[in-house]
MILUM-387187 format. One record per residue (C-alpha): residue number from 1; x, y, z. Coordinates in nm, 2 decimals. Example, Ala and Ser with C-alpha at 12.3 -4.5 7.8 and 13.67 -1.06 7.14 Angstrom:
+------+--------+--------+--------+
! panu !      x !      y !      z !
+------+--------+--------+--------+
!    1 !   1.23 !  -0.45 !   0.78 !
!    2 !   1.37 !  -0.11 !   0.71 !
+------+--------+--------+--------+
***
This chain:
+------+--------+--------+--------+
! panu !      x !      y !      z !
+------+--------+--------+--------+
!    1 !   4.04 !  -8.71 !  -8.27 !
!    2 !   4.42 !  -8.73 !  -8.33 !
!    3 !   4.58 !  -8.42 !  -8.40 !
!    4 !   4.26 !  -8.20 !  -8.40 !
!    5 !   4.24 !  -7.89 !  -8.20 !
!    6 !   3.90 !  -8.03 !  -8.07 !
!    7 !   4.06 !  -8.33 !  -7.91 !
!    8 !   3.86 !  -8.59 !  -7.71 !
!    9 !   4.05 !  -8.45 !  -7.41 !
!   10 !   3.90 !  -8.16 !  -7.23 !
!   11 !   4.06 !  -7.94 !  -6.99 !
!   12 !   3.92 !  -7.65 !  -6.81 !
!   13 !   4.12 !  -7.33 !  -6.76 !
!   14 !   4.29 !  -7.07 !  -6.96 !
!   15 !   4.48 !  -7.14 !  -7.29 !
!   16 !   4.85 !  -7.02 !  -7.34 !
!   17 !   4.98 !  -7.00 !  -7.68 !
!   18 !   5.34 !  -7.01 !  -7.81 !
!   19 !   5.29 !  -6.87 !  -8.15 !
!   20 !   5.47 !  -6.99 !  -8.46 !
!   21 !   5.72 !  -6.71 !  -8.47 !
!   22 !   5.81 !  -6.73 !  -8.10 !
!   23 !   6.10 !  -6.91 !  -7.94 !
!   24 !   6.10 !  -6.96 !  -7.56 !
!   25 !   6.44 !  -7.03 !  -7.39 !
!   26 !   6.37 !  -7.19 !  -7.05 !
!   27 !   6.12 !  -7.40 !  -6.85 !
!   28 !   5.74 !  -7.34 !  -6.87 !
!   29 !   5.53 !  -7.43 !  -6.58 !
!   30 !   5.15 !  -7.41 !  -6.64 !
!   31 !   4.81 !  -7.52 !  -6.58 !
!   32 !   4.52 !  -7.53 !  -6.83 !
!   33 !   4.60 !  -7.56 !  -7.20 !
!   34 !   4.94 !  -7.49 !  -7.36 !
!   35 !   4.95 !  -7.48 !  -7.73 !
!   36 !   5.29 !  -7.49 !  -7.88 !
!   37 !   5.32 !  -7.36 !  -8.25 !
!   38 !   5.66 !  -7.21 !  -8.22 !
!   39 !   5.98 !  -7.35 !  -8.05 !
!   40 !   6.04 !  -7.42 !  -7.68 !
!   41 !   6.39 !  -7.49 !  -7.57 !
!   42 !   6.33 !  -7.61 !  -7.21 !
!   43 !   6.11 !  -7.83 !  -7.01 !
!   44 !   5.73 !  -7.81 !  -7.01 !
!   45 !   5.58 !  -7.90 !  -6.67 !
!   46 !   5.22 !  -7.89 !  -6.56 !
!   47 !   5.14 !  -7.76 !  -6.21 !
!   48 !   5.09 !  -8.07 !  -5.99 !
!   49 !   4.73 !  -8.12 !  -5.88 !
!   50 !   4.59 !  -7.92 !  -6.17 !
!   51 !   4.43 !  -8.04 !  -6.48 !
!   52 !   4.65 !  -7.96 !  -6.78 !
!   53 !   4.69 !  -8.03 !  -7.16 !
!   54 !   5.00 !  -7.98 !  -7.37 !
!   55 !   4.95 !  -7.96 !  -7.76 !
!   56 !   5.25 !  -7.96 !  -7.98 !
!   57 !   5.09 !  -7.87 !  -8.32 !
!   58 !   5.20 !  -7.96 !  -8.67 !
!   59 !   5.50 !  -7.69 !  -8.69 !
!   60 !   5.56 !  -7.69 !  -8.31 !
!   61 !   5.88 !  -7.81 !  -8.15 !
!   62 !   6.00 !  -7.89 !  -7.81 !
!   63 !   6.35 !  -7.94 !  -7.71 !
!   64 !   6.32 !  -8.06 !  -7.35 !
!   65 !   6.10 !  -8.28 !  -7.13 !
!   66 !   5.71 !  -8.27 !  -7.12 !
!   67 !   5.55 !  -8.37 !  -6.81 !
!   68 !   5.17 !  -8.33 !  -6.81 !
!   69 !   4.85 !  -8.52 !  -6.75 !
!   70 !   4.73 !  -8.49 !  -7.10 !
!   71 !   4.95 !  -8.45 !  -7.41 !
!   72 !   4.88 !  -8.43 !  -7.79 !
!   73 !   5.18 !  -8.43 !  -8.03 !
!   74 !   5.15 !  -8.35 !  -8.40 !
!   75 !   5.49 !  -8.17 !  -8.42 !
!   76 !   5.84 !  -8.26 !  -8.30 !
!   77 !   5.96 !  -8.33 !  -7.94 !
!   78 !   6.33 !  -8.40 !  -7.86 !
!   79 !   6.32 !  -8.51 !  -7.51 !
!   80 !   6.12 !  -8.74 !  -7.28 !
!   81 !   5.75 !  -8.72 !  -7.26 !
!   82 !   5.56 !  -8.82 !  -6.94 !
!   83 !   5.18 !  -8.83 !  -6.98 !
!   84 !   5.00 !  -8.94 !  -6.66 !
!   85 !   4.65 !  -8.95 !  -6.81 !
!   86 !   4.62 !  -8.96 !  -7.19 !
!   87 !   4.88 !  -8.93 !  -7.47 !
!   88 !   4.78 !  -8.88 !  -7.84 !
!   89 !   5.06 !  -8.91 !  -8.10 !
!   90 !   4.91 !  -8.78 !  -8.43 !
!   91 !   5.02 !  -8.85 !  -8.78 !
!   92 !   5.30 !  -8.59 !  -8.80 !
!   93 !   5.44 !  -8.66 !  -8.45 !
!   94 !   5.80 !  -8.71 !  -8.41 !
!   95 !   5.93 !  -8.79 !  -8.08 !
!   96 !   6.31 !  -8.83 !  -8.01 !
!   97 !   6.31 !  -8.96 !  -7.66 !
!   98 !   6.14 !  -9.20 !  -7.42 !
!   99 !   5.77 !  -9.19 !  -7.39 !
!  100 !   5.60 !  -9.27 !  -7.05 !
!  101 !   5.21 !  -9.31 !  -7.07 !
!  102 !   4.91 !  -9.44 !  -6.89 !
!  103 !   4.69 !  -9.44 !  -7.21 !
!  104 !   4.83 !  -9.38 !  -7.55 !
!  105 !   4.67 !  -9.34 !  -7.89 !
!  106 !   4.92 !  -9.35 !  -8.20 !
!  107 !   4.81 !  -9.26 !  -8.56 !
!  108 !   4.96 !  -9.40 !  -8.86 !
!  109 !   5.28 !  -9.19 !  -8.96 !
!  110 !   5.37 !  -9.11 !  -8.59 !
!  111 !   5.73 !  -9.17 !  -8.51 !
!  112 !   5.89 !  -9.25 !  -8.17 !
!  113 !   6.26 !  -9.29 !  -8.15 !
!  114 !   6.30 !  -9.42 !  -7.80 !
!  115 !   6.13 !  -9.65 !  -7.55 !
!  116 !   5.76 !  -9.67 !  -7.49 !
!  117 !   5.68 !  -9.75 !  -7.13 !
!  118 !   5.34 !  -9.80 !  -6.97 !
!  119 !   5.30 !  -9.65 !  -6.63 !
!  120 !   5.06 !  -9.81 !  -6.39 !
!  121 !   4.85 !  -9.56 !  -6.17 !
!  122 !   5.09 !  -9.60 !  -5.88 !
!  123 !   5.39 !  -9.51 !  -6.12 !
!  124 !   5.19 !  -9.21 !  -6.26 !
!  125 !   5.14 !  -9.08 !  -5.89 !
!  126 !   5.50 !  -9.09 !  -5.85 !
!  127 !   5.56 !  -8.88 !  -6.17 !
!  128 !   5.30 !  -8.64 !  -6.05 !
!  129 !   5.49 !  -8.60 !  -5.72 !
!  130 !   5.81 !  -8.56 !  -5.89 !
!  131 !   5.68 !  -8.29 !  -6.12 !
!  132 !   5.65 !  -8.07 !  -5.82 !
!  133 !   6.03 !  -8.10 !  -5.76 !
!  134 !   6.12 !  -8.07 !  -6.13 !
!  135 !   6.25 !  -8.30 !  -6.39 !
!  136 !   6.59 !  -8.34 !  -6.24 !
!  137 !   6.43 !  -8.55 !  -5.95 !
!  138 !   6.37 !  -8.84 !  -6.17 !
!  139 !   6.03 !  -8.97 !  -6.21 !
!  140 !   5.95 !  -9.29 !  -6.40 !
!  141 !   6.23 !  -9.47 !  -6.59 !
!  142 !   6.20 !  -9.77 !  -6.82 !
!  143 !   6.22 ! -10.09 !  -6.65 !
!  144 !   6.52 ! -10.30 !  -6.66 !
!  145 !   6.57 ! -10.48 !  -6.99 !
!  146 !   6.33 ! -10.26 !  -7.16 !
!  147 !   6.44 ! -10.25 !  -7.53 !
!  148 !   6.46 !  -9.91 !  -7.70 !
!  149 !   6.22 !  -9.90 !  -7.98 !
!  150 !   6.22 !  -9.70 !  -8.32 !
!  151 !   5.87 !  -9.71 !  -8.45 !
!  152 !   5.69 !  -9.55 !  -8.74 !
!  153 !   5.34 !  -9.64 !  -8.82 !
!  154 !   5.25 !  -9.61 !  -9.19 !
+------+--------+--------+--------+
***
């Protein structure tokens, strides 16, 4: 379940690992599974139309946006997260940014310092299209009047 490598989400394809002693400067575009145990300073973007899963493990850190159908976070993310299918925030998750999701699971102890915004399937489709153009093209943004939330479940 939450935070486990054997998540309820399954994705076919190859697995790419950013190991614990690795620092990547720049954007990553991928399909399949991407496991972050080190540091990524850049955006993580799943290839449009492909099944993809990003896992930020316990000691992993991302400084940039994450845009993927399925995302599991148990480390740190400093940037917006766009999950068009399923998002899991495990017990050690720390997100400093806005979270856009279609379906979310949040464990006790997970932290989000930003807004949480549900995306309908039509909005998720727009995010998928904007993924092809890159994060600078926009994507989903919080609805007008949406409050910024700082939440920690204990």
